[in-house]
C-alpha positions in Angstrom: 0.0 0.0 0.0 1.3 3.4 -0.9 -0.2 6.3 1.2 -0.4 9.8 -0.1 -1.4 13.3 1.0 -3.0 15.3 -1.9 -3.3 19.1 -1.3 -4.8 21.8 -3.4 -4.1 25.4 -2.3 -5.8 28.6 -3.5 -6.3 32.1 -2.3 -9.1 34.7 -2.9 -8.1 38.3 -3.1 -7.6 39.8 0.4 -8.0 36.5 2.2 -5.7 33.9 3.7 -4.8 30.9 1.5 -7.1 27.8 1.8 -6.3 24.2 1.4 -8.4 21.2 0.2 -6.8 18.0 1.4 -7.3 14.3 0.7 -5.5 11.3 2.2 -5.7 7.8 0.6 -4.1 4.4 1.2 -3.8 2.5 -2.1 -1.6 2.9 -5.2 -0.9 6.6 -4.8 2.4 6.6 -6.6 2.6 9.1 -9.5 1.8 6.3 -12.1 -0.9 4.9 -9.8 -2.6 8.3 -9.6 -2.3 8.7 -13.3 -3.5 5.2 -14.3 -5.9 4.2 -11.6 -7.2 7.5 -10.3 -7.2 9.6 -13.5 -5.0 12.4 -12.3 -4.4 13.6 -15.8 -8.2 14.4 -16.0 -7.6 17.0 -13.3 -4.0 18.1 -14.3 -5.0 18.8 -17.9 -8.1 20.8 -16.9 -8.4 24.2 -15.2 -6.9 24.1 -11.7 -9.8 25.3 -9.6 -11.1 24.3 -6.2 -14.3 23.0 -7.9 -12.4 20.9 -10.4 -10.1 19.4 -7.7 -13.1 18.6 -5.5 -14.9 17.0 -8.5 -11.8 14.9 -9.3 -11.7 13.6 -5.7 -15.4 12.9 -5.7 -15.2 11.0 -9.0 -12.1 9.0 -8.2 -12.4 8.4 -4.4 -16.1 8.7 -3.8 -15.4 11.2 -1.0 -15.2 14.9 -0.5 -11.8 16.6 0.1 -11.3 18.0 3.6 -11.4 21.8 3.7 -8.6 22.8 6.0 -10.0 26.3 6.1 -8.5 29.8 5.9 -4.8 29.6 6.5 -4.9 25.7 6.5 -1.4 24.3 5.9 -0.8 21.5 3.3 0.0 18.2 4.9 3.4 16.9 3.8 5.0 13.7 4.9 2.8 13.0 8.0 -1.0 12.5 8.4 -2.5 11.6 11.8 0.8 10.1 12.9 1.4 8.1 9.8 4.4 8.7 7.5 3.2 9.0 3.9 5.0 7.7 0.8 4.0 10.6 -1.4 2.7 14.1 -0.8 1.3 16.2 -3.7 0.7 19.9 -3.6 -1.2 21.8 -6.4 -1.2 25.6 -6.2 -3.2 27.9 -8.4 -2.0 31.4 -9.1 1.4 30.1 -10.3 -0.2 26.8 -11.3 2.7 25.0 -9.6 2.9 21.4 -8.5 5.2 19.8 -6.0 5.7 16.2 -5.2 7.6 14.6 -2.3 8.5 11.0 -1.9 8.9 10.5 1.8 10.5 13.8 2.9 12.4 14.3 -0.4 11.1 16.8 -3.0 11.2 14.8 -6.3 9.3 17.3 -8.5 8.7 21.0 -8.6 7.4 22.7 -11.7 4.5 24.4 -13.5 1.4 22.8 -14.7 2.7 21.7 -18.1 6.0 20.4 -16.6 3.9 18.4 -14.1 1.8 16.9 -16.9 4.9 16.0 -18.9 6.6 14.5 -15.8 3.5 12.5 -14.8 3.2 11.0 -18.3 6.8 9.7 -18.0 6.3 7.9 -14.7 6.5 4.1 -14.7 
């Protein structure tokens, strides 16, 4: 089993950033998210809170957790468990970051993330 934290961060003008969060225990490696959980359907679409929530609902049959205003993305740990992968998607810059354990393995813009994801085995 490969655990992952999946975070989506956005900010409305004049407000603190907000984070949607989803944790899952299954094949959450980059290729698993691409092949089994249709991550490209989100990544190639507009990065909005609504599209992220829709992707989580359609692929996990759950709602993402809203960590609220100022909510910090969850990286490496969730509820005392070490996670294999942590993903952060940020709008504004449309930037993606991916950690494997505590090591940053990818950082780039939307198109760079899509290209990287397609190359994963």
